C-alpha positions in Angstrom: -43.1 30.8 -16.5 -40.7 33.1 -14.7 -40.9 30.9 -11.6 -40.1 27.8 -13.7 -37.0 29.6 -15.2 -35.9 30.7 -11.8 -36.1 27.1 -10.4 -34.2 25.8 -13.5 -31.5 28.4 -13.1 -31.1 27.6 -9.4 -30.8 23.9 -10.2 -28.1 24.6 -12.8 -26.3 26.8 -10.4 -26.3 24.2 -7.7 -25.1 21.5 -10.2 -22.3 23.9 -11.3 -21.2 24.6 -7.7 -21.3 20.8 -6.9 -19.2 20.0 -9.9 -16.6 22.6 -9.0 -16.6 21.4 -5.5 -16.0 17.8 -6.5 -13.2 18.8 -9.0 -11.6 21.0 -6.3 -11.5 18.2 -3.8 -10.2 15.7 -6.3 -7.5 18.0 -7.4 -6.1 18.3 -3.9 -2.7 16.4 -4.0 -2.2 13.3 -2.0 1.3 13.1 -0.4 3.5 10.1 -0.2 6.9 10.1 1.5 9.7 7.8 0.4 12.6 6.8 2.7 16.0 5.6 1.5 17.7 4.0 4.5 20.9 3.2 2.7 24.1 5.2 2.4 23.9 4.9 -1.4 21.8 6.9 -3.8 18.8 5.2 -5.5 18.1 5.9 -9.2 16.5 3.7 -11.9 14.8 1.8 -9.2 11.0 1.4 -9.5 8.7 2.3 -6.7 5.3 0.5 -6.7 2.3 2.4 -5.2 -0.5 0.1 -4.1 -3.6 2.0 -5.4 -5.8 0.4 -2.7 -3.9 2.4 -0.2 -4.7 5.8 -1.6 -7.9 7.8 -1.3 -10.8 6.8 -3.6 -11.0 10.4 -4.9 -7.5 9.9 -6.3 -8.2 6.3 -7.5 -11.2 7.4 -9.5 -9.1 9.9 -11.5 -5.9 7.8 -11.6 -5.6 8.0 -15.4 -5.3 11.8 -15.0 -3.1 11.7 -11.9 0.6 12.4 -12.2 3.5 11.9 -9.8 4.9 15.2 -8.9 8.5 15.6 -7.5 8.1 18.5 -5.1 11.9 19.2 -4.8 12.4 19.3 -8.6 9.0 20.9 -9.3 8.3 18.4 -12.1 6.1 15.5 -13.0 7.8 12.1 -13.4 7.2 9.3 -15.9 4.6 7.0 -14.5 3.0 3.7 -15.5 -0.3 2.1 -14.4 -0.7 -1.7 -14.2 -3.8 -3.8 -13.9 -2.2 -7.0 -12.7 -5.3 -9.3 -13.0 -6.9 -7.6 -16.0 -10.2 -6.9 -14.1 -10.4 -3.4 -15.5 -9.2 -1.8 -12.3 -5.6 -0.5 -12.0 -3.6 -2.1 -9.2 -0.2 -0.4 -9.2 1.3 3.0 -10.0 5.0 2.9 -10.9 7.6 5.6 -11.0 11.4 5.9 -10.6 12.4 8.6 -8.0 15.9 10.0 -7.5 16.7 9.6 -3.8 20.0 10.7 -2.2 21.7 8.5 0.4 20.0 8.4 3.8 17.1 10.6 2.8 13.4 11.1 2.7 11.4 12.8 0.0 7.9 14.0 -0.6 6.0 13.3 -3.8 2.4 14.4 -4.7 -0.2 12.5 -6.6 -2.2 15.2 -8.3 -4.0 16.1 -11.4 -1.7 16.5 -14.4 -3.0 18.8 -17.0 -1.3 17.0 -19.9 -0.4 13.3 -19.8 2.3 12.6 -22.4 2.3 9.3 -24.2 5.5 7.6 -23.1 7.5 5.2 -25.3 7.3 1.5 -24.4 11.0 1.1 -23.5 10.0 -2.1 -21.6 8.3 -4.6 -24.0 7.4 -8.3 -24.2 5.2 -10.4 -26.5 4.6 -13.9 -27.8 6.2 -14.4 -31.2 4.0 -16.6 -33.4 6.2 -15.9 -36.5 9.0 -17.7 -34.7 7.0 -20.7 -33.6 5.9 -19.3 -30.2 8.9 -17.9 -28.4 8.1 -15.4 -25.6 10.5 -12.5 -25.7 11.1 -9.5 -23.4 13.5 -6.5 -23.3 14.3 -3.1 -21.9 16.9 -0.5 -22.7 19.8 -2.8 -21.5 19.1 -6.5 -22.1 16.7 -8.9 -23.9 15.6 -12.5 -23.2 13.4 -15.2 -24.6 12.0 -18.6 -23.7 10.1 -21.3 -25.5 6.4 -22.2 -25.8 4.2 -25.2 -26.5 4.4 -25.2 -30.3 8.2 -25.6 -30.1 7.7 -28.6 -27.8 5.2 -30.2 -30.1 7.6 -30.0 -33.1 10.1 -32.1 -31.2 7.5 -34.6 -30.0 6.3 -35.1 -33.5 9.8 -35.5 -34.8 9.8 -32.3 -36.9 12.6 -29.8 -37.3 12.9 -26.4 -35.7 11.5 -27.2 -32.2 13.0 -27.3 -28.8 12.0 -28.7 -25.4 13.4 -26.4 -22.7 12.3 -24.1 -19.9 15.7 -22.5 -20.1 16.2 -18.8 -20.6 17.9 -17.3 -23.7 20.0 -14.1 -23.7 19.8 -11.7 -26.6 22.9 -9.6 -26.5 22.1 -6.0 -27.5 24.3 -3.0 -27.6 21.7 -0.3 -28.3 19.2 1.2 -25.9 16.2 1.0 -28.2 13.9 -2.0 -28.7 15.2 -4.7 -31.1 12.8 -7.6 -30.7 10.3 -6.7 -33.3 13.0 -5.3 -35.6 15.1 -8.4 -35.6 12.2 -10.8 -36.1 10.8 -8.7 -38.9 14.1 -8.4 -40.7 14.6 -12.2 -40.3 11.2 -13.0 -41.7 11.0 -10.4 -44.5 14.6 -9.9 -45.5 16.4 -13.1 -44.4 18.7 -11.1 -42.1 19.8 -13.4 -39.4 19.7 -12.2 -35.8 22.3 -14.8 -35.0 24.8 -12.4 -36.6 25.8 -8.9 -35.4 24.7 -6.2 -37.8 25.6 -3.4 -35.5 22.9 -3.8 -32.8 23.9 -7.1 -31.2 22.9 -10.7 -31.8 21.6 -13.9 -30.4 24.5 -16.3 -30.3 23.8 -17.8 -26.8 23.1 -21.5 -26.7 20.3 -22.8 -24.5 19.2 -26.2 -25.9 18.1 -28.5 -23.1 20.2 -26.6 -20.6 18.9 -24.1 -18.0 20.4 -21.4 -20.1 20.5 -18.1 -18.1 18.3 -19.0 -15.2 15.9 -21.9 -15.7 14.8 -23.9 -12.7 15.7 -27.4 -11.6 15.2 -29.7 -8.6 18.0 -32.1 -7.9 18.3 -35.4 -6.0 21.9 -36.5 -6.0 23.1 -36.3 -9.6 19.6 -36.3 -11.1 18.0 -33.0 -12.1 14.3 -32.6 -12.6 13.0 -29.8 -14.8 9.8 -28.5 -16.4 9.2 -28.5 -20.2 8.1 -25.5 -22.2 5.5 -23.0 -20.9 2.0 -24.0 -21.8 0.2 -20.6 -21.4 1.3 -17.0 -21.5 -0.3 -13.7 -20.5 1.2 -10.3 -21.3 0.1 -8.2 -18.3 1.7 -4.8 -19.2 4.2 -3.1 -21.4 5.3 0.5 -20.8 7.9 3.1 -20.2 9.0 1.6 -16.9 8.2 -2.1 -16.8 7.1 -5.1 -18.8 5.4 -7.9 -16.9 4.0 -11.2 -18.0 2.9 -14.6 -16.7 4.0 -18.1 -17.8 2.3 -21.3 -16.8 3.8 -24.8 -17.0 2.3 -28.2 -17.1 2.9 -30.1 -13.8 6.2 -31.9 -13.9 7.9 -34.8 -12.2 10.0 -34.1 -9.1 11.9 -36.4 -6.8 8.9 -36.6 -4.5 6.0 -36.4 -6.9 4.4 -33.8 -9.1 5.5 -30.1 -9.1 3.2 -27.3 -10.2 4.7 -23.9 -11.2 3.9 -20.6 -12.7 6.0 -17.5 -13.0 5.4 -13.7 -13.0 8.4 -12.2 -14.8 9.1 -8.5 -15.0 11.9 -6.3 -16.4 12.2 -2.6 -15.4 13.8 0.3 -17.2 17.5 0.6 -16.6 17.9 -2.8 -15.1 20.2 -5.6 -16.3 18.2 -8.2 -14.4 14.8 -9.7 -14.8 12.7 -10.3 -11.7 11.2 -13.8 -11.6 8.5 -14.5 -9.1 7.8 -18.3 -8.9 4.7 -19.8 -7.4 5.4 -23.4 -6.8 4.0 -26.5 -5.0 5.6 -29.9 -4.5 9.0 -28.9 -3.3 10.6 -26.6 -0.6 14.0 -26.6 -2.3 14.8 -25.6 -5.8 17.7 -24.1 -7.9 18.2 -21.9 -10.9 21.1 -22.7 -13.2 23.5 -20.9 -15.5 24.8 -23.1 -18.3 28.6 -23.4 -18.2 28.6 -23.3 -22.0 32.1 -24.1 -23.3 33.5 -24.6 -19.7 35.9 -21.7 -20.1 34.6 -19.4 -17.5 35.1 -18.5 -13.9 32.5 -18.6 -11.1 32.3 -15.6 -8.8 30.3 -15.5 -5.6 28.9 -12.2 -4.4 26.1 -11.1 -2.0 23.4 -13.8 -2.4 24.4 -14.3 -6.0 26.6 -16.1 -8.4 28.3 -14.9 -11.6 29.6 -16.8 -14.5 32.2 -14.8 -16.3 33.2 -16.5 -19.6 34.8 -16.0 -22.9 32.0 -15.8 -25.4 33.4 -16.0 -28.9 35.5 -12.8 -29.2 33.7 -11.1 -26.2 33.1 -11.5 -22.5 29.7 -12.5 -21.2 28.9 -12.4 -17.5 25.6 -14.0 -16.4 24.2 -13.6 -12.9 21.6 -15.2 -10.7 20.7 -13.2 -7.5 18.2 -13.4 -4.7 17.3 -11.9 -1.4 18.6 -13.2 2.0 15.1 -14.6 2.6 15.4 -17.2 -0.2 19.2 -17.7 -0.5 20.4 -21.2 0.2 23.9 -21.3 -1.2 25.1 -22.5 -4.6 26.6 -25.6 -6.2 28.2 -26.7 -9.4 27.3 -29.8 -11.4 29.8 -30.3 -14.3 29.7 -33.9 -15.8 31.3 -32.4 -19.0 28.2 -33.4 -21.0 26.5 -31.1 -23.5 23.6 -29.0 -21.9 24.2 -30.7 -18.5 26.9 -28.5 -17.0 25.8 -25.7 -14.7 26.4 -23.5 -11.7 23.3 -23.4 -9.6 22.0 -20.8 -7.2 20.0 -22.7 -4.5 16.7 -21.4 -2.9 14.4 -22.0 0.0 10.8 -21.9 -1.1 8.8 -19.8 1.4 5.1 -20.5 1.6 4.9 -21.7 -2.0 6.9 -18.7 -3.4 10.4 -17.6 -4.2 11.8 -14.5 -6.0 15.1 -14.4 -7.9 16.7 -12.3 -10.5 18.4 -13.3 -13.8 20.6 -11.0 -15.9 23.8 -10.4 -17.7 26.4 -8.0 -18.9 27.9 -8.3 -22.3 31.3 -6.6 -22.9 30.2 -5.2 -26.3 27.3 -3.3 -24.8 29.8 -0.9 -23.0 27.2 -0.5 -20.2 30.0 -0.8 -17.6 33.6 0.4 -17.7 34.9 -3.0 -16.8 33.9 -6.2 -15.0 34.6 -4.7 -11.6 32.0 -2.0 -12.4 29.5 -4.7 -13.2 30.3 -6.5 -9.9 29.9 -3.2 -8.0 26.5 -2.7 -9.6 25.4 -6.2 -8.5 26.6 -5.7 -4.9 24.4 -2.5 -4.7 21.5 -4.3 -6.4 21.6 -7.1 -3.8 21.8 -4.5 -1.0 18.8 -2.6 -2.4 16.5 -5.6 -2.7 17.2 -6.6 0.9 16.5 -2.9 1.9 13.7 -1.7 -0.3 12.6 2.0 -0.4 10.1 2.5 2.4 6.7 4.1 1.5 4.6 6.2 3.9 1.1 6.9 2.6 
C-alpha cells in the first residue's frame, strides 16, 4: 500500500513539474521588431502579424497572448482574425506608435487579464432595411446594396435599387451610429436622412458609382456589376471590421467578368481598404459621382479628390491606390443623372487590385481645413507604398 502511494505521489509530482515546465516555456515572450523607414511618425496604422510565422507555443495560447510595448511598458489593444472561418486564427492586429526613422521591439507574451474591447469597427447586413450592407469606424460610415433590393426593382416594386455603388454616411461623432440610426428609423420613425446631431445620410448613389464603385469602360460605354449576391462578415472588433462581398458575373467589353471584394475599415482611418479579386479584365476604374457638378477635382499622390459643395457643407471624397496599381484618372461628364464621374484607373495585377475609398465631411471637424485633409492623404499614400516592416 505504501509502495502504491509512493508511485502515485511520484507520478503526480512528475505531472506537476511537466505542467510548470510547459507553462514556463509558453510564457517566454516572443519578440518582433517593427521598422519605420519614413521620416514621419506612424500612429493609428494597423500592423498585421501573420500567426503562421510565430512559434507554435505562442500560437496555441494566442487568445491569452498580449502585445507588449517594451518602451512604454504596457499592453496594447489587439484583435485576432480568422479570415477563412476555419476555427484557427490567422492574423493578430495592433496599432503601434512609431517615431520617424525608427525601430521598436514588441513582445508577444501571456497577459494576465485580457480586457473586452469595444467594437469601434463594425459591419453587418441590415435585413430591416431590405438588405443593405453597412460598415463604420470612429470616423466614417458606408453602405452598399444587396440582392433583395435588386429583386424589388426587377419585380417593379418600390424601395429597391440596382447598384454596386458605395454610399457615404456622414457622421460627426466617434461612436457607432449604424444600429442606432436604423433602430430609431424602424421603431420611432426618425429619419437618418436628416441630421439630429450625429450626422445623416444625404448622399445620393442611385445607379452611379457613388463613392468608389467599379466600372470597365470602352469608349463612352461603362460596364458595371449589379448588387452583391452574397456577403460574409469576417470580423468586427476594436481595430478592424472586415467582410466579403460576392457578385454575379457581369458583362464586360470582352466577355464575362467575375468579381469578389474583401473590404476592411480600421480604427482611426477615413478610408476603407477594398481588395478586389477579378477575372475578365486587366484594366478597371473606380468612380466618384460628380453629384451636382459643382465640385473641383484635385489630383494627389496616386489619388483623386472631389471637393464639392454638399448642401450647406463641404464633402471631399477620395479614391487612392498604391503605385503598383495606379494607371491615372479620367473624367466622364455627359451631364446626365448618375452618369457623371471622375474615375481613378487601375492596372489589375495577377487577378487582383487594392484601392481605398473615403471622405472628409466638413461638419465632422476631423480636420482643421481642407489643406489638413490633403496633407493626411499625402501621408496615407506614402505609407501604403512604404509599409511598416516586420522582423519576426
